[in-house]
C-alpha positions as a Markdown table, in Angstrom:
| # | Residue | x | y | z |
|---|---|---|---|---|
| 1 | Met | -8.6 | 4.6 | 20.2 |
| 2 | Ala | -6.4 | 3.5 | 17.3 |
| 3 | Lys | -6.0 | 6.0 | 14.5 |
| 4 | Lys | -7.0 | 4.9 | 11.0 |
| 5 | Gln | -5.0 | 4.8 | 7.8 |
| 6 | Glu | -7.2 | 7.4 | 6.3 |
| 7 | Glu | -6.0 | 9.9 | 9.0 |
| 8 | Leu | -2.4 | 9.8 | 7.8 |
| 9 | Thr | -1.1 | 13.0 | 6.3 |
| 10 | Asn | 1.1 | 11.2 | 3.7 |
| 11 | Glu | -1.1 | 10.6 | 0.7 |
| 12 | Ala | 1.0 | 7.7 | -0.6 |
| 13 | Val | 0.7 | 5.6 | 2.6 |
| 14 | Arg | -2.9 | 6.7 | 3.2 |
| 15 | Asn | -3.9 | 5.1 | -0.1 |
| 16 | Tyr | -1.5 | 2.1 | 0.0 |
| 17 | Ala | -2.8 | -1.5 | 0.3 |
| 18 | Phe | -0.7 | -2.8 | 3.1 |
| 19 | Leu | 0.1 | -6.6 | 3.2 |
| 20 | Lys | -1.9 | -7.1 | 0.0 |
| 21 | Glu | -0.4 | -10.5 | -0.8 |
| 22 | Met | -1.1 | -11.8 | 2.7 |
| 23 | Tyr | -4.7 | -10.7 | 2.5 |
| 24 | Glu | -5.0 | -12.5 | -0.9 |
| 25 | Asp | -3.7 | -15.8 | 0.6 |
| 26 | Ser | -6.1 | -17.7 | 2.8 |
| 27 | Tyr | -3.1 | -19.3 | 4.6 |
| 28 | Phe | -2.9 | -16.0 | 6.6 |
| 29 | Pro | -6.0 | -15.3 | 8.8 |
| 30 | Asn | -7.3 | -11.9 | 8.0 |
| 31 | Lys | -7.7 | -10.9 | 11.6 |
| 32 | Leu | -3.9 | -11.5 | 12.1 |
| 33 | Val | -3.0 | -9.7 | 8.8 |
| 34 | Asp | -5.2 | -6.9 | 10.2 |
| 35 | Lys | -2.9 | -6.8 | 13.2 |
| 36 | Gly | 0.2 | -6.6 | 10.9 |
| 37 | Lys | -1.4 | -3.8 | 8.9 |
| 38 | Ala | -2.1 | -2.0 | 12.2 |
| 39 | Ile | 1.6 | -2.3 | 13.1 |
| 40 | Leu | 2.6 | -0.7 | 9.7 |
| 41 | Val | 0.0 | 2.0 | 9.9 |
| 42 | Gly | 1.2 | 2.7 | 13.5 |
| 43 | Leu | 4.7 | 3.0 | 12.2 |
| 44 | Cys | 3.5 | 5.6 | 9.7 |
| 45 | Phe | 1.9 | 7.6 | 12.5 |
| 46 | Lys | 5.1 | 7.4 | 14.5 |
| 47 | Ile | 7.1 | 8.7 | 11.5 |
| 48 | Glu | 4.7 | 11.6 | 11.1 |
| 49 | Gln | 4.8 | 12.4 | 14.8 |
| 50 | Lys | 8.5 | 12.1 | 15.4 |
| 51 | Gln | 9.7 | 13.2 | 11.9 |
| 52 | Pro | 13.0 | 11.3 | 11.9 |
| 53 | Lys | 15.8 | 13.3 | 10.2 |
| 54 | Thr | 18.4 | 10.5 | 9.8 |
| 55 | Leu | 18.3 | 6.9 | 8.8 |
| 56 | Asp | 19.3 | 5.9 | 12.4 |
| 57 | Glu | 16.3 | 7.7 | 13.7 |
| 58 | Leu | 14.1 | 5.9 | 11.2 |
| 59 | Tyr | 15.6 | 2.6 | 12.0 |
| 60 | Lys | 14.8 | 3.0 | 15.7 |
| 61 | Leu | 11.1 | 3.3 | 14.7 |
| 62 | Thr | 11.2 | 0.5 | 12.1 |
| 63 | His | 12.9 | -1.8 | 14.6 |
| 64 | Ala | 10.2 | -1.2 | 17.2 |
| 65 | Ala | 7.6 | -2.1 | 14.6 |
| 66 | Thr | 9.6 | -5.2 | 13.6 |
| 67 | Asp | 9.6 | -6.3 | 17.2 |
| 68 | Lys | 5.8 | -6.1 | 17.2 |
| 69 | Phe | 5.8 | -8.4 | 14.2 |
| 70 | Asn | 8.1 | -10.7 | 16.2 |
| 71 | Asp | 5.5 | -10.8 | 18.9 |
| 72 | Leu | 2.7 | -11.5 | 16.4 |
| 73 | Gln | 4.4 | -14.8 | 15.3 |
| 74 | Ser | 3.0 | -16.9 | 18.1 |
| 75 | Asp | -0.6 | -15.8 | 17.1 |
| 76 | Phe | 0.1 | -17.0 | 13.5 |
| 77 | Tyr | 1.4 | -20.4 | 14.9 |
| 78 | Glu | -1.8 | -20.7 | 17.0 |
| 79 | Ala | -3.8 | -20.2 | 13.9 |
| 80 | Asp | -1.9 | -22.9 | 12.0 |
| 81 | Ser | -0.1 | -20.3 | 10.0 |
| 82 | Glu | 3.3 | -18.6 | 10.1 |
| 83 | Ile | 5.3 | -15.7 | 8.9 |
| 84 | Glu | 7.0 | -17.7 | 6.2 |
| 85 | Thr | 8.9 | -16.7 | 3.0 |
| 86 | Gly | 6.0 | -15.1 | 1.2 |
| 87 | Ala | 4.9 | -13.2 | 4.2 |
| 88 | Arg | 8.5 | -12.1 | 5.1 |
| 89 | Glu | 8.9 | -10.7 | 1.6 |
| 90 | Cys | 5.5 | -8.9 | 1.7 |
| 91 | Ile | 6.2 | -7.4 | 5.1 |
| 92 | Ala | 9.8 | -6.3 | 4.1 |
| 93 | Val | 8.5 | -4.7 | 0.9 |
| 94 | Asp | 5.9 | -2.7 | 2.8 |
| 95 | Phe | 8.6 | -1.5 | 5.3 |
| 96 | Ala | 10.6 | -0.3 | 2.3 |
| 97 | Phe | 7.6 | 1.4 | 0.8 |
| 98 | Val | 6.9 | 3.2 | 4.0 |
| 99 | Ala | 10.5 | 4.4 | 4.3 |
| 100 | Gly | 10.5 | 5.6 | 0.6 |
| 101 | Ala | 7.1 | 7.3 | 1.0 |
| 102 | Tyr | 8.7 | 9.4 | 3.8 |
| 103 | Gly | 11.7 | 10.3 | 1.7 |
| 104 | Phe | 14.3 | 7.8 | 3.0 |
| 105 | Glu | 16.5 | 5.6 | 0.9 |
| 106 | Ala | 16.8 | 2.9 | 3.5 |
| 107 | Asp | 18.4 | -0.6 | 3.4 |
| 108 | Ile | 15.5 | -3.0 | 3.4 |
| 109 | Glu | 17.5 | -5.5 | 5.6 |
| 110 | Glu | 18.3 | -2.8 | 8.1 |
| 111 | Leu | 14.7 | -1.6 | 8.3 |
| 112 | Ile | 13.8 | -5.1 | 9.7 |
| 113 | Ala | 17.1 | -6.0 | 11.2 |
| 114 | Thr | 15.5 | -7.0 | 14.6 |
| 115 | Arg | 13.2 | -9.6 | 12.9 |
| 116 | Asp | 13.2 | -13.2 | 14.1 |
| 117 | Trp | 10.9 | -14.4 | 11.3 |
């Protein structure tokens, strides 16, 4: 069973509104935004579990999460939506928020370097 955001130990991410702009835009189906949110919450659990010490260790985790967003693209296309400019920015900002919440000063482009959206 998937863990819930409320179960995270980091208070900042526990209380954060992930993908807020995407939820507020009807162009993005909520059920797909929910999947994106689950990817980001899952990333937080991975960070809490693995406790990366270096940026390279963090980037391995964020790249795996980015790859999951890559896989989600086809679902958006099927729903007559896509991960376009606004969504890309929203997702990237949330990746940067997560990194910062766990004490990393990470390069936003490097966090999502494996993206194809």
